[in-house]
C-alpha positions in Angstrom: 133.7 90.2 112.3 133.2 86.4 112.3 130.3 84.6 111.5 130.6 82.7 115.0 131.3 86.0 116.8 128.1 87.9 115.3 125.9 84.6 116.0 127.6 84.8 119.9 126.3 88.7 119.8 123.1 87.9 118.5 122.4 85.3 121.1 123.9 87.1 123.9 121.5 90.2 123.2 118.5 87.7 123.0 119.8 85.7 126.5 119.8 88.7 128.2 116.3 89.8 127.1 115.1 86.8 128.8 117.4 86.7 131.7 115.9 90.2 132.8 112.6 89.0 131.4 110.7 91.0 134.2 112.4 94.3 132.9 112.2 93.1 129.3 108.5 92.7 129.6 108.3 96.3 131.5 110.0 97.9 128.6 107.9 95.7 125.9 104.6 96.8 127.3 105.7 100.5 127.6 106.9 101.0 124.3 103.6 99.3 123.3 101.8 101.5 125.3 103.6 104.4 124.2 103.7 103.3 120.1 99.9 102.4 120.5 99.2 106.4 122.1 101.5 108.0 119.5 99.4 105.8 116.9 96.4 106.4 118.0 97.4 110.2 118.3 98.6 110.0 114.3 95.3 108.6 113.2 93.2 110.6 115.3 94.9 113.8 113.8 94.9 112.5 110.3 90.9 111.6 110.4 90.2 114.6 112.1 92.2 116.8 109.3 90.3 114.9 106.3 86.9 115.2 108.5 87.3 119.0 108.6 88.8 119.5 104.8 85.5 117.6 103.8 83.7 120.0 106.0 85.4 122.9 104.6 84.5 121.5 101.1 80.8 121.9 102.2 81.0 126.0 103.4 79.9 128.1 100.3 80.3 131.6 99.7 78.2 134.0 98.1 79.6 136.4 95.6 76.9 138.7 95.5 76.8 140.9 92.0 75.6 144.2 91.2 72.2 145.0 90.1 71.7 145.6 86.2 74.5 143.6 84.8 74.0 142.2 81.5 75.1 138.9 80.8 78.4 139.7 79.1 79.1 141.4 82.6 78.1 138.4 84.8 80.2 136.0 82.5 83.1 138.4 82.7 82.6 138.2 86.6 82.8 134.4 86.4 86.1 134.6 84.4 87.5 136.7 87.1 86.5 134.0 90.0 88.0 131.5 87.6 91.4 133.0 88.3 90.9 132.8 92.2 93.1 130.3 93.4 91.5 129.5 96.3 88.3 128.9 95.1 86.7 126.4 93.0 83.3 124.7 91.9 81.6 128.2 91.0 78.0 127.9 90.0 76.2 131.1 88.6 72.4 131.3 90.1 70.1 134.1 88.6 67.6 136.0 90.7 64.9 134.1 89.2 66.1 130.5 90.1 66.7 131.9 93.7 63.3 133.2 93.7 62.0 129.7 92.6 64.1 128.2 95.4 62.9 130.6 98.0 59.1 129.5 96.7 59.9 126.0 97.3 60.9 126.0 100.8 57.6 126.2 102.4 53.8 127.7 101.4 53.9 130.6 103.3 56.5 131.5 101.9 55.1 130.7 98.1 52.1 133.0 98.9 54.2 135.8 100.1 56.6 135.7 97.0 54.1 135.2 94.5 53.9 138.3 91.9 57.4 139.3 92.3 58.7 137.6 89.3 60.5 139.6 86.7 61.3 143.4 87.2 59.4 143.0 90.4 62.2 140.3 92.0 64.0 142.4 94.8 66.3 139.5 95.2 70.2 139.5 93.5 72.0 137.3 91.0 74.9 135.6 92.8 77.7 133.1 92.0 77.9 130.0 94.5 82.0 129.1 95.0 83.7 126.9 97.5 87.0 127.7 99.3 89.8 125.4 99.2 91.8 126.3 102.6 89.8 128.4 104.9 92.9 129.1 106.7 93.2 131.9 104.3 89.6 133.1 104.1 90.0 136.6 104.5 92.4 137.1 101.7 90.2 135.3 99.7 86.8 137.2 100.4 88.8 140.7 100.0 90.2 139.2 96.7 86.7 138.6 95.7 85.0 142.0 96.5 87.8 143.3 94.6 86.9 142.3 91.2 84.3 144.6 88.9 80.5 144.1 89.2 80.8 142.7 93.0 78.5 144.3 95.3 78.9 142.1 98.6 80.4 138.6 99.6 79.2 136.4 102.0 81.6 134.1 103.6 81.2 131.4 106.8 84.1 133.5 108.9 83.0 131.9 112.2 83.1 128.5 110.7 86.5 129.2 109.2 88.1 130.4 112.2 86.7 127.3 114.3 88.5 124.6 111.9 91.4 126.5 111.8 91.4 126.5 115.5 90.7 122.6 115.8 93.4 122.1 112.9 96.2 123.8 115.3 95.1 122.2 118.2 95.2 118.7 117.1 98.5 119.4 115.5 100.3 121.1 118.9 98.8 118.3 120.7 100.0 115.5 118.9 103.2 116.9 118.8 103.3 117.3 122.4 102.3 113.7 123.3 104.8 112.4 121.2 107.6 113.9 122.3 106.3 112.9 126.2 105.7 109.1 125.2 109.4 109.3 123.5 111.1 110.6 126.7 109.4 107.9 128.7 110.4 105.1 126.2 113.5 106.1 127.0 113.7 106.3 130.5 112.5 103.0 130.4 114.9 101.6 128.3 117.5 103.3 130.1 116.5 101.4 133.6 116.6 98.0 131.5 120.1 98.7 130.3 121.0 99.4 133.7 119.9 97.1 135.3 121.4 94.2 132.7 124.7 96.2 132.7 124.7 95.8 136.8 123.5 91.8 136.6 126.5 91.1 134.0 129.2 93.1 135.4 131.4 90.3 136.3 131.1 88.9 133.0 131.8 92.0 131.6 134.9 92.5 133.5 136.1 88.8 132.6 135.6 89.6 128.9 137.9 92.8 129.3 140.4 91.1 131.0 140.5 88.3 128.1 141.0 91.1 125.6 137.0 92.0 124.5 137.1 95.4 123.0 134.6 97.8 123.6 132.8 97.7 120.8 132.3 93.9 121.3 130.9 94.5 124.4 128.6 96.8 124.0 127.2 95.1 121.0 124.8 92.4 122.5 123.3 95.6 124.3 122.7 97.1 121.0 121.2 93.7 119.9 119.1 94.0 122.8 117.6 97.5 122.0 117.0 96.3 118.6 114.9 93.2 119.5 113.2 95.1 122.4 112.1 98.1 119.7 111.2 95.5 117.0 109.1 93.4 119.0 107.4 96.4 120.6 106.6 98.2 117.3 105.1 94.6 115.9 102.9 94.7 119.1 101.9 97.6 118.8 101.0 97.5 115.2 98.7 94.9 115.9 97.5 96.0 118.7 96.4 99.1 117.0 95.1 97.8 113.5 92.6 95.4 115.7 91.6 98.5 117.8 90.9 100.8 115.2 88.8 98.6 113.0 87.1 97.4 116.1 86.2 101.8 117.2 85.2 102.2 113.3 82.7 98.9 113.5 81.1 100.3 116.4 81.0 104.2 114.8 79.3 102.8 111.8 76.4 101.2 113.9 75.5 105.0 115.3 72.6 106.3 113.3 73.2 109.7 114.2 73.5 111.8 110.7 76.4 113.5 111.7 78.4 110.7 112.8 77.8 108.8 110.0 78.9 111.7 107.4 82.0 112.0 109.9 82.7 107.8 109.2 82.0 108.4 105.3 85.5 110.7 105.7 87.3 107.9 108.2 90.6 106.6 107.0 90.7 103.1 106.2 93.4 101.7 108.4 94.9 99.8 105.0 95.4 103.0 103.5 97.9 104.1 106.4 99.0 100.6 107.2 102.7 100.1 105.4 103.6 103.9 106.6 102.7 103.6 110.1 104.0 100.4 109.8 107.5 102.0 109.0 106.9 104.6 111.3 106.4 102.0 114.2 109.2 99.8 113.0 111.6 103.1 112.6 110.5 104.6 116.1 110.9 101.2 118.3 114.2 100.1 116.8 115.4 103.6 116.9 114.1 104.4 120.3 115.3 100.8 121.5 118.8 101.4 120.0 119.3 105.0 120.9 118.4 104.1 124.4 120.7 101.1 124.7 123.9 102.7 123.5 123.3 106.0 124.8 122.6 104.4 128.2 125.3 101.6 128.2 127.7 104.4 127.4 126.6 105.8 130.5 126.5 103.0 133.3 129.3 100.7 131.6 132.5 101.7 131.8 134.3 100.2 129.5 
């Protein structure tokens, strides 16, 4: 294709956007709204997964040891724990240390537990470990219980199930929202192209009579879809960046300890900016071009 022909196609695509500016504005507005919702859903999902992941690491599993184990047997249990893939950060707490921890909780407990040192200590030795993935906690607990010298394992089963449910719900709802918004975007693009083809039907017929090829007639619509998608992506990306940082600034001022803990584990926008820009540009251009080329073949009889 000659340079002049390529320039003509670019010009025609841009001119078509201006000539149908109301529909173009509606298309861009809808695409921006859709991509904002998609981007917000992605950021929400990523932040929830990160916060839940942090919360998972704070859950302690207590591996209680049998009474009467000597130091070598206790060390052997520690070595066995190190071979379990789903746990990390193991810490041994002797029953004497546990007794002192209980005493330090309140003066009443200290008075109650005084005199139970040494052989009179009714508590137990244990290893405190943390779990990497709570979704497989049940299997991990079974593995820990099978270790020789372990009498019981105390794990946060209810918390594990809650976290797993949150992750599943966020993942499923996010995919559902994205699918709906993509369909809505394609419908809007289809209507824009339909109006454009109708408004230019006389010009298209003249082009066909003078020998213009089908591809030459379709390419301005390709350019129009490309530009609509790119403009929408850039606008949505900028608005999402501003809105996300505004929300984080507002959250940072909340005095709640829980909110502050969650805020410390949120993802800075700059950390995912390039990835989101690539998704927005690819998604916006893809929807615009696909919508243009698919529906122009439906409405344009060439």
